[in-house]
C-alpha positions, 0 to 999 in steps of 0.5 A: 395682283395689282402693281401701283408706278408713280412718277416723283419730281420735287416731291410732287407726284406727275403720274400714275397707273395702276396695272391689274394682273390677274394671269395665272403667271408666275409673282416674278413674270407679273412683276416683269410684265407690271413693268413693261406696260408701264414704261410703255404707258409712261413712254419710258425705257426700261429701267435696270434692276440694279442690286438694290432696288431687289434687295429692296423689292424682295423685303418691302414690295415696293422699290423707286428706279433713279437715273443709274436704272436708266440708260437715257436722260429722265427728267424725273426723279424716280419712278416708284413700282409698287405691289399693293395687292397679291393674288 
């Protein structure tokens, strides 16, 4: 599985990274581990999955985490989280 994390501000891509997970873990575990790795690499607190994020991710394998998803202030518009390849 490959997951792409991107930070956007004012319609500009500020940072991006790709996380690969070829373990035998479940899809859900791979998703959560990738989000942890992305947040660690970008030095962010972990976002909270709201119902809208869950629905969007289930439908499109992609979601955007905005200020409402973070406890601390963020200096960007959103963190985009997107599955680009499944096992």
